[in-house]
C-alpha positions as a Markdown table, in Angstrom:
| # | Residue | x | y | z |
|---|---|---|---|---|
| 1 | Unk | -5.7 | 3.7 | -26.7 |
| 2 | Unk | -3.3 | 4.6 | -24.4 |
| 3 | Unk | -0.8 | 2.1 | -22.9 |
| 4 | Unk | 1.0 | 2.7 | -20.1 |
| 5 | Unk | 4.0 | 0.6 | -18.3 |
| 6 | Unk | 4.4 | 1.1 | -14.4 |
| 7 | Unk | 7.4 | -0.1 | -12.6 |
| 8 | Unk | 7.1 | -0.5 | -8.5 |
| 9 | Unk | 9.5 | -0.8 | -6.0 |
| 10 | Unk | 9.5 | 1.7 | -3.1 |
| 11 | Unk | 9.5 | -1.7 | -0.6 |
| 12 | Unk | 10.1 | -5.1 | -0.4 |
| 13 | Unk | 7.9 | -6.0 | -4.1 |
| 14 | Unk | 9.4 | -5.4 | -7.5 |
| 15 | Unk | 6.6 | -5.1 | -10.1 |
| 16 | Unk | 6.0 | -4.4 | -13.5 |
| 17 | Unk | 2.1 | -3.5 | -14.2 |
| 18 | Unk | 0.8 | -1.9 | -17.9 |
| 19 | Unk | -2.7 | -0.5 | -18.4 |
| 20 | Unk | -4.7 | 0.2 | -21.6 |
| 21 | Unk | -7.4 | 2.6 | -20.9 |
| 22 | Unk | -8.6 | 1.2 | -17.7 |
| 23 | Unk | -7.8 | -2.8 | -18.5 |
| 24 | Unk | -4.8 | -4.6 | -16.8 |
| 25 | Unk | -3.1 | -6.1 | -19.2 |
| 26 | Unk | -0.5 | -7.5 | -17.2 |
| 27 | Unk | 0.6 | -7.1 | -13.6 |
| 28 | Unk | 3.5 | -9.3 | -12.6 |
| 29 | Unk | 5.7 | -9.1 | -9.2 |
| 30 | Unk | 8.2 | -10.6 | -7.3 |
| 31 | Unk | 8.7 | -10.7 | -3.1 |
| 32 | Unk | 12.0 | -10.1 | -1.5 |
| 33 | Unk | 11.2 | -12.5 | 1.7 |
| 34 | Unk | 13.8 | -12.7 | 4.5 |
| 35 | Unk | 14.0 | -15.1 | 7.8 |
| 36 | Unk | 11.8 | -15.6 | 9.8 |
| 37 | Unk | 12.1 | -13.1 | 12.7 |
| 38 | Unk | 14.1 | -10.1 | 10.3 |
| 39 | Unk | 12.9 | -7.2 | 8.5 |
| 40 | Unk | 14.3 | -6.3 | 4.9 |
| 41 | Unk | 17.3 | -4.2 | 5.1 |
| 42 | Unk | 17.6 | -1.4 | 2.2 |
| 43 | Unk | 20.0 | -2.4 | 0.3 |
| 44 | Unk | 19.5 | -6.0 | -0.1 |
| 45 | Unk | 16.3 | -5.5 | -1.2 |
| 46 | Unk | 17.5 | -3.0 | -4.0 |
| 47 | Unk | 20.2 | -6.0 | -5.0 |
| 48 | Unk | 17.0 | -8.1 | -5.3 |
| 49 | Unk | 14.9 | -5.4 | -7.1 |
| 50 | Unk | 18.1 | -5.1 | -9.8 |
| 51 | Unk | 18.4 | -9.0 | -10.1 |
| 52 | Unk | 14.9 | -9.7 | -11.4 |
| 53 | Unk | 13.4 | -6.3 | -12.5 |
| 54 | Unk | 14.2 | -7.0 | -16.7 |
| 55 | Unk | 12.6 | -10.6 | -16.4 |
| 56 | Unk | 9.8 | -9.1 | -14.9 |
| 57 | Unk | 9.5 | -6.6 | -17.5 |
| 58 | Unk | 9.9 | -9.3 | -19.9 |
| 59 | Unk | 7.6 | -10.8 | -18.4 |
| 60 | Unk | 4.7 | -8.4 | -18.4 |
| 61 | Unk | 5.5 | -7.5 | -21.6 |
| 62 | Unk | 4.8 | -10.9 | -23.1 |
| 63 | Unk | 1.7 | -11.7 | -21.1 |
| 64 | Unk | 0.0 | -8.1 | -22.6 |
| 65 | Unk | 1.6 | -9.5 | -25.9 |
| 66 | Unk | 2.7 | -5.9 | -26.8 |
| 67 | Unk | 6.1 | -4.5 | -27.9 |
| 68 | Unk | 7.8 | -1.8 | -26.9 |
| 69 | Unk | 6.4 | 0.4 | -30.0 |
| 70 | Unk | 3.2 | -0.1 | -28.9 |
| 71 | Unk | 3.5 | 1.6 | -25.1 |
| 72 | Unk | 2.6 | 5.6 | -25.1 |
| 73 | Unk | 4.4 | 6.4 | -21.5 |
| 74 | Unk | 6.6 | 5.1 | -18.6 |
| 75 | Unk | 5.6 | 5.3 | -15.4 |
| 76 | Unk | 7.8 | 4.5 | -12.1 |
| 77 | Unk | 7.4 | 5.1 | -8.4 |
| 78 | Unk | 9.3 | 8.4 | -7.5 |
| 79 | Unk | 8.0 | 7.8 | -3.7 |
| 80 | Unk | 7.5 | 7.5 | -0.8 |
| 81 | Unk | 9.5 | 4.6 | 0.3 |
| 82 | Unk | 13.2 | 3.0 | 1.1 |
| 83 | Unk | 15.5 | 5.5 | -1.2 |
| 84 | Unk | 17.7 | 2.3 | -2.6 |
| 85 | Unk | 15.2 | 0.2 | -3.9 |
| 86 | Unk | 13.1 | 3.3 | -5.4 |
| 87 | Unk | 16.6 | 4.2 | -6.8 |
| 88 | Unk | 17.0 | 1.6 | -8.3 |
| 89 | Unk | 13.6 | 1.0 | -10.1 |
| 90 | Unk | 13.8 | 4.9 | -11.1 |
| 91 | Unk | 16.8 | 4.2 | -12.7 |
| 92 | Unk | 15.6 | 1.1 | -14.9 |
| 93 | Unk | 12.3 | 3.5 | -15.9 |
| 94 | Unk | 14.4 | 6.0 | -16.7 |
| 95 | Unk | 16.8 | 4.1 | -18.7 |
| 96 | Unk | 13.7 | 2.1 | -20.7 |
| 97 | Unk | 11.9 | 5.1 | -21.1 |
| 98 | Unk | 15.1 | 6.6 | -22.8 |
| 99 | Unk | 15.5 | 3.8 | -25.3 |
| 100 | Unk | 11.7 | 3.4 | -26.0 |
| 101 | Unk | 12.0 | 7.2 | -26.7 |
| 102 | Unk | 8.5 | 7.1 | -24.4 |
| 103 | Unk | 7.9 | 10.0 | -22.1 |
| 104 | Unk | 8.3 | 9.4 | -18.4 |
| 105 | Unk | 6.4 | 10.2 | -15.7 |
| 106 | Unk | 7.2 | 9.9 | -11.5 |
| 107 | Unk | 3.9 | 8.6 | -10.1 |
| 108 | Unk | 3.3 | 9.3 | -6.5 |
| 109 | Unk | 2.9 | 5.3 | -4.6 |
| 110 | Unk | -0.3 | 6.2 | -2.6 |
| 111 | Unk | -2.3 | 8.2 | -5.4 |
| 112 | Unk | -1.3 | 4.7 | -7.4 |
| 113 | Unk | -2.7 | 2.9 | -4.0 |
| 114 | Unk | -5.8 | 5.0 | -4.8 |
| 115 | Unk | -6.2 | 5.0 | -8.2 |
| 116 | Unk | -6.3 | 1.7 | -8.9 |
| 117 | Unk | -9.1 | 1.5 | -6.1 |
| 118 | Unk | -11.1 | 3.2 | -7.9 |
| 119 | Unk | -10.8 | 1.7 | -11.4 |
| 120 | Unk | -11.4 | -1.9 | -9.8 |
| 121 | Unk | -13.9 | -1.3 | -7.7 |
| 122 | Unk | -16.0 | 1.8 | -9.5 |
| 123 | Unk | -16.1 | 3.4 | -6.1 |
| 124 | Unk | -16.8 | 7.6 | -7.5 |
| 125 | Unk | -15.6 | 9.9 | -4.1 |
| 126 | Unk | -14.8 | 8.0 | -1.4 |
| 127 | Unk | -13.0 | 8.3 | 1.7 |
| 128 | Unk | -9.9 | 6.7 | 1.6 |
| 129 | Unk | -8.0 | 4.7 | 4.5 |
| 130 | Unk | -4.5 | 3.9 | 3.6 |
| 131 | Unk | -3.2 | 1.2 | 4.8 |
| 132 | Unk | 0.4 | -0.4 | 4.5 |
| 133 | Unk | 3.5 | -1.1 | 5.7 |
| 134 | Unk | 4.9 | 2.0 | 5.5 |
| 135 | Unk | 1.7 | 4.6 | 5.3 |
| 136 | Unk | -1.6 | 4.9 | 7.5 |
| 137 | Unk | -3.9 | 7.7 | 6.1 |
| 138 | Unk | -7.3 | 8.4 | 6.2 |
| 139 | Unk | -7.8 | 10.6 | 2.4 |
| 140 | Unk | -10.1 | 12.1 | 0.9 |
| 141 | Unk | -10.2 | 14.3 | -2.7 |
| 142 | Unk | -11.4 | 17.7 | -2.8 |
| 143 | Unk | -10.7 | 20.7 | -5.2 |
| 144 | Unk | -7.8 | 19.0 | -7.1 |
| 145 | Unk | -5.7 | 17.6 | -4.4 |
| 146 | Unk | -5.7 | 14.3 | -2.3 |
| 147 | Unk | -6.0 | 15.9 | 1.4 |
| 148 | Unk | -5.0 | 13.9 | 4.6 |
| 149 | Unk | -7.8 | 14.2 | 7.2 |
| 150 | Unk | -5.5 | 12.0 | 9.7 |
| 151 | Unk | -2.4 | 9.6 | 9.9 |
| 152 | Unk | 0.0 | 7.6 | 12.0 |
| 153 | Unk | 1.9 | 10.2 | 14.0 |
| 154 | Unk | 5.1 | 7.0 | 14.2 |
| 155 | Unk | 4.8 | 4.3 | 12.7 |
| 156 | Unk | 2.6 | 2.8 | 10.0 |
| 157 | Unk | -0.3 | -0.4 | 10.9 |
| 158 | Unk | 1.7 | -2.5 | 8.8 |
| 159 | Unk | 5.3 | -2.0 | 10.1 |
| 160 | Unk | 3.5 | -2.5 | 13.4 |
| 161 | Unk | 2.3 | -6.0 | 12.6 |
| 162 | Unk | 5.5 | -6.8 | 10.9 |
| 163 | Unk | 7.4 | -6.1 | 13.8 |
| 164 | Unk | 5.4 | -8.4 | 16.3 |
| 165 | Unk | 5.8 | -11.0 | 14.4 |
| 166 | Unk | 9.3 | -10.6 | 14.2 |
| 167 | Unk | 8.7 | -11.2 | 18.1 |
| 168 | Unk | 6.5 | -14.1 | 17.5 |
| 169 | Unk | 9.4 | -15.3 | 14.9 |
| 170 | Unk | 6.7 | -15.7 | 12.6 |
| 171 | Unk | 7.4 | -16.7 | 8.4 |
| 172 | Unk | 7.6 | -13.7 | 6.5 |
| 173 | Unk | 6.0 | -16.0 | 3.4 |
| 174 | Unk | 4.5 | -14.9 | 1.8 |
| 175 | Unk | 3.9 | -11.6 | 4.2 |
| 176 | Unk | 4.4 | -11.4 | 8.1 |
| 177 | Unk | 1.2 | -9.4 | 8.2 |
| 178 | Unk | -0.7 | -12.2 | 6.4 |
| 179 | Unk | 0.5 | -15.0 | 8.9 |
| 180 | Unk | -0.4 | -12.8 | 11.2 |
| 181 | Unk | -4.1 | -12.8 | 10.1 |
| 182 | Unk | -4.6 | -16.9 | 10.1 |
| 183 | Unk | -3.6 | -17.2 | 13.1 |
| 184 | Unk | -5.7 | -14.6 | 14.5 |
| 185 | Unk | -8.8 | -16.2 | 13.5 |
| 186 | Unk | -7.5 | -19.3 | 15.7 |
| 187 | Unk | -7.6 | -16.7 | 18.8 |
| 188 | Unk | -10.0 | -17.1 | 21.7 |
| 189 | Unk | -9.1 | -14.5 | 25.0 |
| 190 | Unk | -9.1 | -10.8 | 24.3 |
| 191 | Unk | -6.2 | -8.9 | 25.8 |
| 192 | Unk | -6.5 | -5.3 | 26.5 |
| 193 | Unk | -4.4 | -3.2 | 24.8 |
| 194 | Unk | -3.7 | 0.7 | 24.6 |
| 195 | Unk | -5.9 | 2.1 | 22.5 |
| 196 | Unk | -4.4 | 5.3 | 21.0 |
| 197 | Unk | -6.8 | 7.6 | 19.0 |
| 198 | Unk | -5.4 | 11.7 | 19.0 |
| 199 | Unk | -8.3 | 13.5 | 17.3 |
| 200 | Unk | -7.9 | 12.2 | 13.6 |
| 201 | Unk | -4.3 | 10.7 | 14.2 |
| 202 | Unk | -3.7 | 7.4 | 15.5 |
| 203 | Unk | -0.1 | 5.9 | 17.4 |
| 204 | Unk | 1.2 | 2.7 | 17.3 |
| 205 | Unk | 4.5 | 2.9 | 18.9 |
| 206 | Unk | 3.1 | 2.2 | 22.6 |
| 207 | Unk | 0.9 | -0.3 | 21.3 |
| 208 | Unk | 3.7 | -2.4 | 20.0 |
| 209 | Unk | 6.6 | -1.5 | 22.7 |
| 210 | Unk | 3.7 | -2.8 | 25.5 |
| 211 | Unk | 2.9 | -5.9 | 23.7 |
| 212 | Unk | 6.4 | -6.5 | 22.6 |
| 213 | Unk | 7.3 | -6.1 | 26.3 |
| 214 | Unk | 4.2 | -8.1 | 28.2 |
| 215 | Unk | 4.1 | -11.2 | 25.5 |
| 216 | Unk | 7.2 | -12.7 | 26.4 |
| 217 | Unk | 6.0 | -13.0 | 30.2 |
| 218 | Unk | 2.2 | -13.5 | 29.0 |
| 219 | Unk | 3.4 | -16.7 | 26.8 |
| 220 | Unk | 6.0 | -18.3 | 29.5 |
| 221 | Unk | 3.1 | -18.3 | 31.8 |
| 222 | Unk | 0.7 | -19.7 | 29.7 |
| 223 | Unk | -2.0 | -16.7 | 30.5 |
| 224 | Unk | -2.5 | -16.6 | 26.8 |
| 225 | Unk | -1.1 | -18.2 | 23.4 |
| 226 | Unk | 0.5 | -16.5 | 20.2 |
| 227 | Unk | -2.8 | -16.8 | 18.7 |
| 228 | Unk | -4.9 | -14.8 | 21.6 |
| 229 | Unk | -2.1 | -11.5 | 20.7 |
| 230 | Unk | -2.3 | -11.9 | 17.1 |
| 231 | Unk | -6.5 | -11.5 | 17.4 |
| 232 | Unk | -6.1 | -8.6 | 20.3 |
| 233 | Unk | -3.4 | -6.9 | 18.2 |
| 234 | Unk | -5.7 | -6.6 | 15.4 |
| 235 | Unk | -8.6 | -6.3 | 16.8 |
| 236 | Unk | -7.4 | -3.3 | 18.8 |
| 237 | Unk | -5.3 | -1.7 | 15.9 |
| 238 | Unk | -8.1 | -2.1 | 13.3 |
| 239 | Unk | -10.7 | -0.6 | 15.7 |
| 240 | Unk | -8.5 | 2.5 | 15.3 |
| 241 | Unk | -8.7 | 2.7 | 11.7 |
| 242 | Unk | -12.3 | 1.9 | 11.8 |
| 243 | Unk | -13.1 | 5.1 | 14.3 |
| 244 | Unk | -11.1 | 7.7 | 12.7 |
| 245 | Unk | -12.2 | 6.8 | 8.8 |
| 246 | Unk | -15.7 | 7.4 | 10.2 |
| 247 | Unk | -15.1 | 10.4 | 12.0 |
| 248 | Unk | -13.8 | 11.7 | 7.9 |
| 249 | Unk | -17.1 | 10.1 | 6.7 |
| 250 | Unk | -19.1 | 12.2 | 8.6 |
| 251 | Unk | -17.1 | 15.5 | 8.1 |
| 252 | Unk | -17.2 | 15.3 | 4.2 |
| 253 | Unk | -20.1 | 13.8 | 4.5 |
| 254 | Unk | -19.4 | 10.4 | 2.7 |
| 255 | Unk | -21.3 | 7.5 | 1.6 |
| 256 | Unk | -18.1 | 5.8 | 0.5 |
| 257 | Unk | -15.2 | 3.8 | 2.1 |
| 258 | Unk | -12.5 | 2.8 | -0.2 |
| 259 | Unk | -9.6 | 0.7 | 1.7 |
| 260 | Unk | -6.1 | 0.3 | -0.4 |
| 261 | Unk | -2.7 | -0.8 | 0.6 |
| 262 | Unk | -0.9 | -4.1 | 1.4 |
| 263 | Unk | -3.1 | -4.7 | 4.8 |
| 264 | Unk | -6.0 | -3.6 | 3.4 |
| 265 | Unk | -7.0 | -7.0 | 2.3 |
| 266 | Unk | -6.8 | -8.3 | 6.0 |
| 267 | Unk | -10.6 | -9.8 | 5.3 |
| 268 | Unk | -11.1 | -9.2 | 9.2 |
| 269 | Unk | -10.0 | -5.2 | 8.7 |
| 270 | Unk | -13.1 | -5.2 | 5.9 |
| 271 | Unk | -15.4 | -7.1 | 8.1 |
| 272 | Unk | -14.8 | -4.4 | 10.6 |
| 273 | Unk | -15.2 | -1.6 | 8.4 |
| 274 | Unk | -18.3 | -3.3 | 6.4 |
| 275 | Unk | -20.1 | -3.4 | 9.8 |
| 276 | Unk | -19.7 | 0.5 | 10.6 |
| 277 | Unk | -20.5 | 1.4 | 7.0 |
| 278 | Unk | -23.3 | -1.0 | 7.6 |
| 279 | Unk | -24.6 | 1.3 | 10.4 |
| 280 | Unk | -24.2 | 4.4 | 8.6 |
| 281 | Unk | -26.1 | 3.1 | 5.4 |
| 282 | Unk | -22.7 | 3.8 | 3.7 |
| 283 | Unk | -21.1 | 1.4 | 0.9 |
| 284 | Unk | -17.4 | -0.6 | 1.4 |
| 285 | Unk | -15.0 | -1.0 | -1.6 |
| 286 | Unk | -12.0 | -3.2 | -1.1 |
| 287 | Unk | -10.0 | -5.2 | -3.4 |
| 288 | Unk | -7.6 | -8.5 | -3.0 |
| 289 | Unk | -4.8 | -8.6 | -2.7 |
| 290 | Unk | -3.4 | -8.5 | -6.2 |
| 291 | Unk | -4.1 | -4.8 | -6.1 |
| 292 | Unk | -4.2 | -4.2 | -2.5 |
| 293 | Unk | -0.5 | -5.5 | -2.5 |
| 294 | Unk | 2.4 | -2.9 | -3.8 |
| 295 | Unk | 2.2 | -3.6 | -7.7 |
| 296 | Unk | 2.9 | -2.1 | -11.0 |
| 297 | Unk | 0.0 | -1.8 | -12.5 |
| 298 | Unk | -1.2 | 0.7 | -9.6 |
| 299 | Unk | 1.8 | 2.7 | -10.8 |
| 300 | Unk | 0.6 | 2.2 | -14.1 |
| 301 | Unk | -3.1 | 3.1 | -13.8 |
| 302 | Unk | -1.6 | 7.0 | -12.6 |
| 303 | Unk | 0.5 | 7.2 | -15.0 |
| 304 | Unk | -2.3 | 6.5 | -17.1 |
| 305 | Unk | -4.9 | 9.3 | -15.1 |
| 306 | Unk | -1.6 | 11.8 | -15.0 |
| 307 | Unk | -0.4 | 11.3 | -18.7 |
| 308 | Unk | -3.8 | 11.9 | -20.4 |
| 309 | Unk | -4.4 | 15.0 | -17.9 |
| 310 | Unk | -1.1 | 16.0 | -20.0 |
| 311 | Unk | 1.4 | 15.7 | -17.0 |
| 312 | Unk | 4.8 | 14.3 | -18.0 |
| 313 | Unk | 8.1 | 14.5 | -16.0 |
| 314 | Unk | 11.6 | 16.0 | -17.6 |
| 315 | Unk | 14.6 | 13.3 | -17.4 |
| 316 | Unk | 16.0 | 16.0 | -15.0 |
| 317 | Unk | 13.0 | 16.0 | -12.9 |
| 318 | Unk | 13.5 | 12.3 | -12.9 |
| 319 | Unk | 15.0 | 11.9 | -9.0 |
| 320 | Unk | 13.0 | 10.0 | -5.9 |
| 321 | Unk | 11.4 | 11.7 | -2.8 |
| 322 | Unk | 11.5 | 9.1 | 0.0 |
| 323 | Unk | 8.8 | 11.4 | 1.9 |
| 324 | Unk | 6.7 | 12.0 | -0.9 |
| 325 | Unk | 2.9 | 13.0 | 0.9 |
| 326 | Unk | 0.0 | 12.6 | -0.6 |
| 327 | Unk | -1.2 | 16.0 | -0.6 |
| 328 | Unk | 1.7 | 17.5 | -2.3 |
| 329 | Unk | 0.2 | 16.3 | -5.7 |
| 330 | Unk | -1.7 | 18.1 | -7.8 |
| 331 | Unk | -4.4 | 16.1 | -9.4 |
| 332 | Unk | -5.2 | 17.3 | -12.4 |
| 333 | Unk | -7.4 | 14.6 | -13.8 |
| 334 | Unk | -10.4 | 14.8 | -11.4 |
| 335 | Unk | -13.2 | 17.5 | -11.5 |
């Protein structure tokens, strides 16, 4: 049996997960939360991660009921992500691997999401919609590579939602995207917003600029409510995502869709994708916030797959890469 410890800290979540042959033994995490109307700065986020990472590691070991000598490999997020948080977690993972005398593995954050989604849902070969605060991609596996069929050409969908939450001064606890989702459920009026799909790619910056500019006028005049704007923004963004996902499915001949990433636990996105899948006779796979939101277990699971296929990261190569693309990784663990 193979046990892998995974360290994740690419953004405002710090997590340590432990996987044993497809079973999640533990998966604690902490979230750095800022005041309403504010984002999180890399240096402050890294400071948060450093302050609690050893506590999270100890919690993970105790919950899994294992000791360091039981571990076979230590995995960490190599990228993509924010530089300072990534580096602070990578240093801890590298130090732990040396102290415990265990192999080290640098994992692509995006592939961690995909492999965790495949493990939890049982999806075999899905078209993947990866949506989070820092990434928006439509992905499918082919010939030892996760290939990107479409992506955002500017900002990620989660970043768009988060930045609009700052405009409305919506709380960041537990996350701005979650709070927008709850407000959107109360929206009654649809406000038409720019819809920007360019082939297989999407653009969100223009929508954000437009809604930022007009929201103050519409709210002050009573033309609509904050709930209406949250509802309209969600419907527009998610319609774009469903469109490019369906196009990728048609190209690949796929009958499965897997939604991963922090925005993937949005129930409305799952509903809209479910309708499209039902119309195509396809099947939708999605998870809840335990595994959609950044966590250590997803890094452990991808590390487990990589380690079992013979991969390890030499100490001199254990750096971070802020722009580490999904399609740069050779997938040695799939046929």
